[in-house]
N, C-alpha and C positions, 0 to 999 in steps of 0.2 A: 294554298291559293296565292297567286302572284299579287304582290302589292300594287294597288292602283296609284299612279302618279297624278295628282290633281293639278290643274292649271285653270284658275278661275278668273273672275272679273270683279271689279268694284263699280257699281252704279253710283256715280258721284253727283248726279243731278237729274231731276225729273221735271217735266212740264207738260201742260195740256192746254187745249183750246177748244171751246165749244162756240158755235155760231150764236148770234143773238136771238134768233127766232125760235121760240118754244112752241111745241105742238103737243097737245094732250089727246088722249084717246077719243074723246067726244068730237074733236075737230074732224075726224074722218067721216063722221055721219053726214057731212055736207055733200059727199059724192059717192059713198058706198054704203051698203047695208051692213052695219056693225054696231057695236056698243062698247062702252067702257068695260062692262062686266065680261063680255066675250073676249076682249083683248087681254084684260088683266088676268083672268083665270087661266087662259091658255098659254100665255107667254111670260107673265110677270112684269110686263111693260105698262107704265103709267104715263110717262111723258118722254119727250126726246127733243133734240135741237137739230134744226135743219138749215142748210145754207139758204140765205136770201140774196145770194150773189157772190158770197165769199168763195174764191177759187180754192182748189185743193192745195196748191203751192202756198197760198197765203196762210191757210190754217196750219199747215206744217211748219212754216217759218215762225209763226207766233208761238207755237208750242216749243220749238227748238230754242228760241230766244229765252223763254222761261227756264228751260232745262239748263242752258249755258249759264244763266244768271245764278241758278241754284248751285251749280257746280263751282262757280267762281274761277273759271279758267279763261285764258286768252283764246279767243276764237281762232287765232292763227295757229294754235297748237293742235287743232282738229285735223287728223290725217285722213279720215275717211267718213263720208256721209252715205248711209244706206237708207233709202226711202222705200217703205213698204206701202203699196197702193194698187188698187185695181181701177181707180177712177182718176187717172192722170188728166190734166187739162190739155195736154198736147200729145200727139204721137211722138214728137221730139221738140224741144229738149226734155230730158227727164225731170221729174219733180225734184230729185236730189240736186240737179244743177240749178234749178230755180231757188231752192233753199240755200244753196251755197252762195248764190248771188245776193240774196236778201241778208245773209249773215255777214258777208264779207270774208268767208272762210276760204281764202284764196289758196291755201296750202293743202286743201282736201281733195282727194279723188271723190267722185260722186257716181252713184249708180242706183237704179230702181230695181226692186224685185216684185214679182207678181205671184204671191202665194195665197191670195185672198185672206181669209180670216186668220190663217196661220202665219201671216206675213211678219208680224212683229217677233214671234218666236224664232222664225228662220233668220230674221235680220240680226237679232242679238247673238244667235249662235254663229253667224257669219262674222260678225264684228269681233267676237272672241277669238276666232281663228286668225283673223288679220292681226290682231293685237299680239297674239302668241307667236306669230311667225315673222312679223316685220318689225324690226327694232326701230324703224324710223317713224312708226305710227304711235304717237303718244296717247291720243284720245280718239275714240270713235263716237260718232253721233248717229243714233238710230231713230228715225222718224217714221211714224205711221199716220197717214192722213187720208181720209176718205170722204168723198162726196157721193154717197150711195144714192141720194135722191135724184142724181142725174140719170141713173139706170134703173130706177124703181118703176115697176109697172103698176100704175095707180088704178088700173081696171081689175087687178087681181086682189080681191078682198082678203085672201088668205095670207098674202105675202107683203102687201104694201104697208101694212101697219108695223112691220118689223124693223124697217131700216131707217137710219138717221145718219147724221154727218158729224165729223169732229176729227181731232188730231191729238197726238201726244208724242213725246220724245224723251230719250234718255241719253246722257253722256256717260261713256264707259271708259275705264282704264283697265289695263291688265293687272291681275293679282295672282302671281305664282303661289302655289301651295294652298290656295283657297278652294273651298267646296264648289264643285261645278260638275254637272253631268247633263247630257241632253240626248234626246232621241227624236229624229224627224223622219217622216216618211210620206208616201203618197200612194194613191190608188187611182190611176188614170182611167181605169175601167168604169169608175163611178162618176166621171165628169159630167155625164148626161143628166145627173140628178140635180145639179146646181150650176148654172152657167148663164152667161150673157154674150151674145154674139157681137162682133164688131160692126161698125157702120158699113153698109154695102159698098163695094168698090165703085169708083167713078172712072173705070177703064173705058176709054173711047173705042177700043177694039173688042170689047166684051161681047161674045155671042152665046156663052153658056155651054159651048161644046165640051169644055174641059171640066165641067162641074163634077165634084166628087162628094158623095153623100157622107156626112160625118157620123151618121148613126144616132144623132141627137133628135129629140122630139121637136115638133113645131113650136115656135115661140114667137112672142110679140116683138118684132124688130130687134133692137139692141138691148132690150130691157131684161132684167133678171128673171130667170125661170127657176122655180124650185119645186121639187117633188118632196113635200114635207115629210111623208112617212119614211122614205128612203134616207133622207138626211138625218132624221131622228135615229134610225137604226145604226147608221154609220157613226154618228157623233157619240152615242152612248157606249159604243164599243171602242172607238178611237181614243177618247179622252183618258179613260182608265188605263188602256193598253200603253199609250205613250208615256204616262207617268211611271208605270211599272217597269217598262223597258229602260227608261232613263235611270231609274233607281237601281235596277239590277246591274248596270254597267259598273257601278262603284260599290255595290253591296250596301246601298242606303235603305233604311227603313222609312217608308212613307209616313209612319206614325210620328216621326221626328219633325215633320214639317210644322212650321208655325203658321203659315198662310199659303193658300192656293189661290192664284188669280187666273180663273178660266175665261175663255172666250164667252162673251155675254150674248148668246144667241137665243136662248129660251130657258126659263127657270126650271122647266121639267127636265130638260137635258142635263143641266147642272146638278140637280138633285139626284137623278138616276146615276150619273157618273160618280158622284160622291159616295153613294150607297154601295156601288160595285167596288170602289176602291177602299171601302171601310173607313172613310174619313168623315168626321162630324161636320155638320154644316156651319158650326161656329168658326171653323178654320177657313171657310170659303169666302172670298171677297166678292160681294155682289153689288152692282150698281145698275143692273138692267132696268130697274124701275125708273131711273132718272135719265138714262141715255139710250136705251134700246140697243139695237145692233149696229155698230159703226164699223163692222168688218175688222180689218187689221188694227184699228185704233181702240177696240174695246179693252184689250188687256192693259195697254199702257195708260189709258185714261183711268181705269180702275186702280192701277198701281200708283199712279201719281196722287190720286185722291187719298188712297190708304196711307201713303207715306206722309202727306201733308197733314192728315188728321191724327197721325200717331198710331194708326191701326197696325202698320208695319214699321218696325224699328230696326236700327242698325244691329247686325248680328243675327237677325231672324233668318231661318231657313225657309226659302220661298220657292214655290213652283209656278211657272207660267205654263199654261197648257191650252192649246187651241186646235181647232179643226176648221176646214174651209173648202171652198170650191177647188176643184182640181182632179180628184179630191186630195187634200193635203191634211197633215196633222203633225203635231210636234209638242214636245215638252222640254222644259229646262228646269233644273233644280240647282239652286245656288244660295250662297250666303250673302244677304244684303249688307 
């Protein structure tokens, strides 16, 4: 068997930000028929934090500042900012450009990626490739910031309890010969199961004659639509598959993992995926009870908390794994 040449990363700083407004399960009873027991038993969610006006770019910037402080680097040494979000505050500029402005990271290129809940995994993998191939990039900053409450349909009792807001960030440097592998993929045919349309055009010449059916079901304006059963089926297949494919690329045994940080969408999905992969739940980092689903920000928020609490330590073998709208999925295995 051909020997695999490893080229990895060092995550040298982490940070996160949650809005000030806390919402518990019983708060939803004010406008939909639900209960704490119904939400808790079906999702594992107890509380979450929602924007009370904090913009997406602001939350991302606050998380980034914390990560840079933890890394102890000069912000001018950051060569690239990758921002993962589906809830940008503007069509343009990008959230990455706004974060760059707030940080004063004037030497960094900046771009946004839209991979939904897999966005952070994609972003870290992209950052690794820039660091590996461009000798002029010393550090990469990956930010995941989401304002999901902007696109949550609060008339849909099944989905509105799931989503929340928040941000997290990591500072990364290249680490040749260090453990790293990844596997990212997509299934565009499943996009109709989880989507949010953009705001309708304001075209003064619009007649509708050029309308093309996208094949998606009817939905409520620009708010999130989710087919829960189909998303569950996809997620419980995609999560273990992504981990296994990533591990196979370097002949890595998943049992050697010290911690798995999955997308925090539903506790049942996480438990089923762990069972399929043969991983004990004590290796799975879970904070869904405190933060609910913050899309691309769930993995880095959970990672930041695990690092700061000592749950994840330097030298640990860690897996980030996520799935999301698109449909997208991805996994990264690395040494922290």
